[in-house]
VOGU-3710 file (C-alpha; in Angstrom, 3 decimals, decimal comma):
1> mnrrefaqlm> 99,366/38,552/84,087  100,502/39,032/80,445  103,406/37,310/78,685  105,828/40,329/79,174  104,835/40,530/82,962  105,377/36,829/83,101  108,893/36,743/81,552  109,881/39,713/83,760  108,770/37,855/86,837  110,474/34,739/85,814
11> giaaaggmll> 113,776/36,811/85,155  113,445/38,374/88,717  112,890/34,986/90,360  115,914/33,547/88,431  118,187/36,348/89,439  117,056/35,806/93,140  118,461/32,368/92,838  114,818/31,033/93,826  112,636/28,853/91,927  108,901/30,019/91,817
21> gskaalgaps> 107,400/26,948/93,159  109,829/26,533/96,053  108,382/27,159/99,615  111,139/29,549/99,976  109,717/31,871/97,280  108,146/35,104/98,140  104,943/36,332/96,709  105,205/37,373/93,192  104,700/40,864/92,381  102,213/41,776/89,724
31> pgalydlprf> 102,952/45,318/87,934  99,296/45,648/86,953  98,360/44,947/90,365  100,648/47,296/91,966  100,314/50,405/89,593  96,707/50,040/88,161  95,116/52,835/90,110  91,989/54,125/88,396  91,084/57,759/88,783  89,134/58,685/91,738
41> gnvhflhftd> 87,355/62,208/92,121  88,796/65,506/90,464  91,423/66,755/93,057  94,633/64,943/92,733  97,922/65,080/94,697  101,296/63,176/93,941  103,901/63,211/96,630  107,241/62,130/97,307  109,721/63,224/100,010  113,070/62,657/101,486
51> chaqlnpvhf> 114,735/61,078/98,337  117,993/62,298/99,562  119,756/63,055/96,055  119,141/59,203/95,339  118,854/59,503/91,473  119,505/55,763/90,533  117,692/52,676/92,109  118,778/51,669/95,434  118,205/49,096/98,195  117,006/50,612/101,663
61> repsvnlgig> 116,196/48,519/104,705  113,124/49,774/106,769  113,753/50,028/110,652  113,353/47,091/112,845  113,448/49,729/115,789  111,094/52,653/115,698  109,904/53,387/119,290  106,631/55,065/120,148  106,414/56,204/123,677  103,534/57,588/125,717
71> qaagkmphlv> 100,438/58,383/123,610  102,485/57,397/120,425  103,243/53,608/121,551  101,495/51,023/119,366  100,430/53,510/117,001  101,626/54,826/113,398  104,304/55,448/112,468  105,729/53,687/115,597  105,072/50,081/114,257  107,565/47,674/112,547
81> geallrqvni> 107,716/44,331/110,923  104,747/42,080/111,278  103,006/44,709/113,905  102,868/47,033/110,820  101,665/44,422/108,639  98,946/43,438/110,497  97,776/47,086/111,281  97,286/47,845/107,556  96,349/44,289/106,299  99,426/43,734/104,109
91> kpntpqahaf> 100,298/39,950/103,610  103,954/38,890/104,750  106,291/37,695/101,847  104,918/40,267/99,487  106,480/43,153/97,313  104,418/45,555/99,782  105,745/43,625/102,902  109,540/44,557/101,516  108,651/47,845/100,633  107,190/48,678/104,291
101> talnfeqaar> 109,260/46,475/106,535  112,885/45,060/107,246  111,401/41,450/107,247  113,306/39,137/104,993  115,413/41,889/103,946  118,113/40,172/101,956  116,121/37,435/100,466  113,417/39,927/99,480  115,780/42,489/97,965  117,295/39,967/95,757
111> tygkvggfah> 113,791/38,602/94,643  112,293/42,249/94,096  115,409/44,120/93,128  116,129/47,920/93,734  113,614/50,480/94,678  113,164/54,185/93,495  115,419/55,887/90,686  114,222/58,979/89,338  113,825/57,274/85,821  111,438/54,717/87,090
121> latlvrqlrg> 109,776/57,389/89,372  109,133/59,587/86,235  107,622/56,690/84,699  105,091/56,369/87,615  104,452/60,018/87,615  103,836/60,415/83,941  101,427/57,076/84,029  99,426/58,575/86,958  99,211/62,056/85,541  97,648/60,424/82,527
131> grpgallldg> 94,842/59,280/84,254  94,560/62,425/86,630  94,017/65,876/84,634  95,645/68,781/86,530  97,285/66,382/89,254  100,132/68,447/91,161  103,573/66,810/92,133  104,538/67,824/95,707  108,153/67,452/96,776  108,539/67,573/100,563
141> gdtwqgsata> 112,141/68,180/100,639  115,496/66,700/101,406  115,948/66,338/97,951  119,383/68,264/97,277  121,223/66,439/99,708  122,414/62,869/100,398  124,675/61,936/97,636  128,054/62,919/96,029  126,915/64,368/93,050  124,488/66,568/95,022
151> lwtkgqdmvd> 127,358/67,782/97,308  129,706/68,222/94,487  127,316/69,956/92,112  125,677/72,125/94,791  122,260/70,437/94,506  122,122/71,240/90,810  121,974/67,732/89,570  118,706/67,410/91,971  117,289/70,662/90,714  117,482/69,690/87,183
161> aglllgvdvm> 116,038/66,250/87,959  113,155/67,704/89,808  112,427/70,212/86,964  112,324/67,344/84,341  110,291/65,294/86,771  107,713/67,968/86,749  107,776/69,227/90,229  104,966/71,890/90,905  105,410/72,566/94,705  108,214/72,154/97,003
171> tahwemtlgd> 109,283/72,997/100,735  112,498/72,172/102,520  114,976/70,981/105,233  118,515/69,759/104,197  118,366/72,065/101,077  119,204/74,779/103,566  122,681/73,251/104,423  123,936/74,426/100,858  123,528/77,901/102,426  120,815/80,735/102,263
181> krvqeivgkd> 122,611/82,338/99,170  122,409/79,057/97,236  118,571/78,332/98,248  117,560/81,945/97,081  119,506/81,453/93,836  117,838/78,242/92,934  114,483/79,400/94,080  114,935/82,804/92,219  116,269/81,290/89,192  116,036/77,793/88,176
191> fkgkvdfvaq> 112,548/77,600/90,000  111,076/80,986/88,787  107,907/80,614/86,911  108,163/76,754/87,421  108,256/75,597/90,901  106,518/77,300/93,794  108,995/76,913/96,904  106,692/77,389/99,929  107,145/77,702/103,782  105,144/79,576/105,946
201> nvsttdfgdp> 107,383/79,109/109,039  110,486/80,798/107,759  111,129/84,443/108,186  114,052/87,043/108,568  115,318/87,442/112,015  115,149/91,096/112,097  111,858/92,180/110,957  110,186/88,689/110,637  109,465/89,311/106,981  108,616/86,055/105,156
211> vfapyvikem> 111,365/84,525/103,282  109,390/82,342/101,000  105,829/82,364/99,926  103,592/80,735/102,697  101,332/78,966/100,218  100,120/78,816/96,655  96,583/78,579/95,314  96,135/76,579/92,296  92,813/75,723/90,317  92,225/72,034/89,174
221> ngvpvaiigq> 89,385/70,779/87,304  87,450/73,804/88,707  88,532/73,560/92,226  90,761/76,081/93,899  93,372/74,291/96,000  96,004/75,438/98,447  99,391/74,242/99,236  100,768/75,571/102,337  104,685/74,977/102,933  106,113/73,848/106,267
231> afpytpianp> 109,964/73,759/106,243  111,876/71,772/109,174  111,090/73,729/112,184  114,383/72,915/113,779  116,858/73,658/110,921  119,274/76,021/112,769  119,383/73,577/115,729  119,814/70,175/113,720  122,321/71,774/111,339  124,813/74,487/111,528
241> ryltpdwsfg> 123,166/77,851/112,222  125,751/79,749/110,391  124,389/78,377/106,881  121,137/80,367/107,365  122,079/83,143/109,952  119,472/85,771/108,989  116,534/83,305/108,955  114,236/82,136/111,760  112,308/78,772/111,699  110,064/77,143/114,164
251> iqeenmqkmv> 106,716/75,344/114,058  104,501/78,491/114,017  101,431/76,894/114,659  99,600/80,221/115,020  100,649/81,522/111,819  99,991/77,999/110,261  96,200/78,792/111,395  96,326/82,246/109,961  97,542/80,946/106,559  94,956/77,957/106,638
261> dearakgakv> 92,175/80,778/107,089  93,516/83,132/104,729  93,669/80,712/102,028  90,263/79,566/102,715  89,036/83,219/102,665  90,734/83,409/99,134  88,339/80,669/97,906  90,448/77,445/98,435  88,141/74,534/98,670  90,955/72,254/99,415
271> vvvlshngmd> 93,657/73,109/101,907  97,022/70,700/101,977  100,225/71,190/104,078  103,295/70,056/102,480  105,131/69,385/105,718  108,761/68,621/106,776  107,821/68,446/110,342  108,134/64,620/110,959  105,030/62,600/111,391  104,638/63,014/115,348
281> vdlkmasrvr> 104,638/66,732/114,952  102,182/66,575/112,019  99,744/64,533/113,989  99,883/66,971/116,946  99,348/70,076/114,545  96,559/68,149/112,960  94,845/68,029/116,123  95,139/71,686/117,068  94,742/73,543/113,494  91,658/73,823/111,727
291> gidailgght> 90,736/73,607/108,300  93,492/71,367/106,876  92,217/68,761/104,914  95,458/66,718/104,633  99,141/66,862/105,765  101,456/65,225/103,434  104,529/64,753/105,546  108,243/63,950/105,494  111,497/64,142/107,478  111,093/60,952/109,715
301> hdgvpqpviv> 111,243/58,580/106,702  108,004/56,656/107,765  106,419/54,788/105,052  102,993/54,857/106,357  100,704/52,827/103,853  97,321/54,200/105,225  96,741/58,017/106,545  96,031/58,546/110,068  92,832/60,616/110,465  93,130/63,316/113,060
311> angggktlvt> 89,861/64,948/114,680  90,006/68,655/115,445  87,904/71,741/116,146  86,940/72,205/112,486  86,662/68,586/111,448  89,098/66,126/110,452  92,535/65,998/108,725  94,224/63,172/106,945  98,044/63,032/108,048  100,701/60,779/105,769
321> nagsngkflg> 104,252/60,255/105,443  105,634/59,031/102,141  108,936/57,053/103,023  112,459/58,177/101,786  115,003/57,571/99,138  112,630/57,639/96,246  111,064/54,375/97,394  107,442/55,636/97,374  104,963/58,006/95,574  101,915/58,893/97,391
331> vldfdvrggq> 98,753/59,444/95,540  95,940/61,526/97,171  92,720/61,746/95,447  89,900/63,998/96,796  86,223/64,064/95,575  85,340/67,527/95,818  81,491/68,372/95,134  79,423/71,485/96,294  82,643/73,137/97,419  83,397/70,317/100,043
341> vrnfqyrllp> 85,508/67,294/100,109  83,011/64,273/100,132  85,562/61,456/100,145  89,096/60,546/99,422  91,300/57,769/98,274  95,123/57,379/99,164  97,647/54,740/98,207  101,520/54,753/98,815  102,852/53,036/95,961  106,243/51,571/96,321
351> vfsnflpadk> 108,475/52,369/93,280  110,239/48,976/92,086  112,483/49,702/89,423  112,350/46,129/87,911  108,462/46,670/87,277  108,637/50,369/85,963  110,585/51,106/82,654  112,913/53,814/82,863  111,837/57,060/81,222  114,430/57,698/78,399
361> dmaalikkir> 114,724/61,311/78,854  115,395/61,172/82,752  117,778/58,239/82,008  119,735/60,478/79,761  119,885/63,470/82,246  121,014/60,799/84,819  124,000/59,496/82,802  124,854/63,310/81,788  124,961/64,256/85,145  127,043/61,494/86,726
371> apfdaklnek> 129,371/61,340/83,717  132,248/63,581/85,058  132,250/61,867/88,305  131,957/58,291/87,124  135,600/57,162/88,059  135,345/58,442/91,416  131,871/57,142/92,253  132,754/53,875/91,016  136,108/53,459/93,114  136,087/49,910/95,108
381> lamtqgtlyr> 136,833/50,644/98,487  136,515/47,142/99,868  133,962/44,150/100,131  131,171/43,709/102,588  130,368/40,117/103,914  127,222/41,406/105,970  124,239/43,776/105,197  125,170/47,463/105,478  122,216/49,507/106,582  121,576/53,103/108,645
391> rgnfngtfdq> 118,046/53,182/109,611  116,808/52,500/113,167  116,601/54,469/116,281  119,906/53,351/117,988  122,228/52,077/115,121  122,789/50,608/111,840  125,435/48,386/110,500  126,774/50,878/108,169  127,034/53,470/111,064  128,704/50,874/113,072
401> liidalmdvk> 131,339/50,712/110,118  131,711/54,500/110,434  132,163/54,484/114,130  134,786/51,482/113,807  136,688/53,204/111,146  136,789/56,484/113,391  138,035/54,866/116,412  140,580/52,832/114,363  141,887/55,575/112,408  141,799/58,204/115,307
411> gadiafspgf> 142,744/56,176/118,117  139,787/57,082/120,016  138,271/55,386/123,199  134,834/56,222/122,191  133,018/57,397/119,067  129,762/59,311/118,106  128,159/59,171/114,574  125,133/61,389/114,093  121,458/59,717/113,984  120,803/60,556/110,457
421> rwgtsllpds> 118,094/58,732/108,825  119,187/59,083/105,280  121,996/56,498/103,666  121,292/53,626/101,405  121,760/49,819/102,187  124,188/47,168/100,821  123,558/43,427/100,467  126,157/41,069/101,681  128,952/40,222/99,353  128,795/43,454/97,819
431> pilmehlmdq> 131,473/45,963/96,554  131,514/49,190/99,016  132,147/51,930/96,280  132,983/55,564/97,029  129,489/56,388/95,947  127,955/54,327/98,813  130,323/55,832/101,339  129,346/59,209/100,274  125,668/58,140/100,184  126,183/58,044/104,263
441> tattysystl> 128,241/61,128/104,604  127,938/63,476/102,061  126,884/67,060/103,996  128,541/70,590/103,509  130,216/69,969/107,300  131,140/66,739/107,477  134,383/67,589/109,337  135,925/64,527/111,560  136,793/65,337/114,921  138,750/64,087/118,092
451> tdmngatika> 137,767/65,714/121,249  138,608/65,367/124,983  135,443/65,049/126,919  134,774/63,752/130,533  132,166/61,120/131,505  129,907/63,856/132,681  129,864/65,607/129,221  129,176/62,472/127,380  126,365/61,541/129,487  124,823/65,090/128,906
461> iledvadnlf> 125,307/64,681/125,211  123,397/61,448/125,080  120,571/62,707/127,603  120,195/65,686/125,055  119,901/63,683/122,096  117,573/61,130/123,778  115,144/63,883/124,668  115,139/65,168/121,125  113,919/61,726/120,223  111,759/60,501/123,065
471> npdpyyqqgg> 110,225/63,797/124,381  106,608/63,007/125,126  105,629/66,132/123,536  105,959/65,881/119,564  106,673/69,591/119,318  110,012/69,084/121,273  110,991/66,101/119,160  113,715/67,028/116,266  112,933/63,717/114,282  116,640/62,220/114,151
481> dmvrvggmsy> 117,694/58,899/115,665  119,725/58,452/118,524  123,330/59,405/118,173  125,307/56,198/117,335  127,941/55,224/119,820  131,085/53,070/119,586  133,386/52,028/122,329  131,101/52,201/125,307  127,930/50,499/126,504  124,989/52,289/128,045
491> aidpnaamga> 121,384/51,622/129,119  118,376/53,885/128,030  114,880/54,236/129,446  112,832/56,185/126,988  110,012/56,779/129,307  112,105/58,376/131,739  112,273/62,196/132,366  114,812/64,329/130,742  118,273/63,927/132,124  117,367/60,636/133,759
501> risdmrlhgk> 117,303/58,451/130,626  120,858/57,164/130,191  122,424/54,994/132,947  125,059/52,063/133,336  127,638/53,863/130,869  130,617/51,733/130,646  133,973/51,532/128,647  135,588/47,997/128,521  133,049/46,671/131,365  134,019/49,505/133,766
511> pldagktykv> 131,830/52,614/134,472  132,638/55,758/132,979  134,054/58,078/135,455  132,220/61,621/135,247  135,595/63,310/135,910  137,877/61,189/133,733  138,692/62,457/130,189  138,260/60,241/127,121  139,167/60,720/123,601  135,984/60,843/121,611
521> agwapvaega> 135,878/60,827/117,587  132,863/62,160/115,806  131,873/63,833/112,621  129,590/66,516/111,258  129,853/69,121/114,142  127,320/71,862/113,805  129,496/74,652/115,535  130,754/77,421/113,436  134,612/77,329/112,669  134,834/73,624/112,950
531> tgepvwdvva> 137,420/71,900/110,971  138,954/68,452/110,544  139,502/66,003/107,556  136,513/64,923/105,941  134,781/61,987/107,336  134,537/60,078/104,088  138,382/60,446/103,772  138,828/58,735/107,104  136,694/55,971/106,313  137,692/55,707/102,760
541> qwlrqqktvt> 141,457/55,112/104,158  140,079/52,594/106,657  138,225/50,500/104,059  140,955/50,410/101,572  143,256/48,873/104,450  140,450/46,397/105,287  139,783/45,235/101,869  137,169/42,941/103,303  134,694/43,953/105,740  133,396/41,359/108,217
551> prklntprli> 129,785/41,637/109,373  129,351/44,412/111,769  128,366/43,539/115,305  125,855/46,391/116,357  126,828/48,205/119,614  123,086/49,157/120,940  122,025/50,281/124,302  120,260/48,003/126,699  116,418/49,107/126,583  114,535/49,691/129,818
561> gmqgnpgiia> 110,659/49,664/129,928  110,380/48,482/126,228  109,141/44,881/126,417  106,339/44,357/124,143  106,718/47,579/122,217  105,425/46,820/118,540  108,203/49,487/117,484  110,631/46,460/117,941  111,284/43,438/115,904  112,238/40,872/118,184
//
């Protein structure tokens, strides 16, 4: 470790309130060890996904609950905490352990600092490209949504940042919630001649014509490589249909095989899929479609340190997933000789902003983007005494805060909050700024609602969402987490059949009556014509009144049949 690195390390440890020699100190990160990745092979892909419009470094807590059921139980990506570390041979109390798990989150976050940030990501991309001539930067989508500035600029902030970062190829999901016309405007103007926007599974509803190019073939160091796009298959179901009324989506497995074969026939020696399926779906697709060398995946926000190798009728396919919020950059190198992939190397690099200097040009752009909104972004709404986070199959403390606010302000018996996976984390004794609230709620349809529902309807909703999450066939999973529930308790058996997973629903200790009507608050309805006060206004009003928010007590269901599942940190 050189003098500069040692001084930087001492500063980080001091900021964390720890002595390096103390037993409580976590493993010391070495920038050289983290980011010294010599060139391997002759075909190179850099991959990030699901940054959710986070331009600045953030804290992001990984899940302590990520259940796998059936054949997925105990396998990637459904491993958390120590089970994950053992699987991939990462030592506890190290920077990598903090990046990939929720273990010792508060202590580790204070020690290692924030993660991500486009200025720091840009430095890492530039460094890696310097040793990898022709390397392509792939953006897996969920880039233009997830922050206040992305919402207020209709994604222009992220478009400009992506262009400066040097994105070569992109696919999509939440981008579509800006509306079809806005997406086409960006692809047709901002991206023209600069970024290939690919999606083999998006077509017109009338004649089935492709809306976007299905793939692109580029030559890298004398090797033709194809990148096939796979947009989120369930966009019109998980998000409002009226935003893309004339486009159909779907997994489109048969067409994927056709596109792979077509690209190979045109001379591609390497074929990768840039996917927003979610990892379980990618694993199934990899087992059924021949000729894909790798699937670089996103949507489920899984930080997977090692690729899963899947056998199929044509050979083997690597399946990866590169986390979220700008925390990671995947680096996939292929050694291609004689027209065939001979070997590969993969690393998923955590982006620690304290150990990567900010790129000056990107930092200047971010400052310019945020300047018109600074006052609004930095409004202090309240202080939090406890950690606030979202990620996890059933609930997070920031979701609990939103639920509590909705029930309080709207006078509801019960509240639902969507099982969104995006949203940054806050450490204890931190101010809750308007920006942080928007990080949890910024969508184009964040209307708050108050609806009369009977007990039978409430159960039907919970059953429907549970099947989206726990259907044993990955092709029927939509990749979100379970709807967050406030006011009532319930039990769930993820292994049960559809319609039989939810039981023991109670309000104030009494069983819910199937025929009785309850007032249910919620937000982000997908139905056309929905209206209501923006949820951020409702929650901001509540936070201003609270001034200090005590640690949130999570309302999570009683799990049935999940004892010993390595997708739970006990």
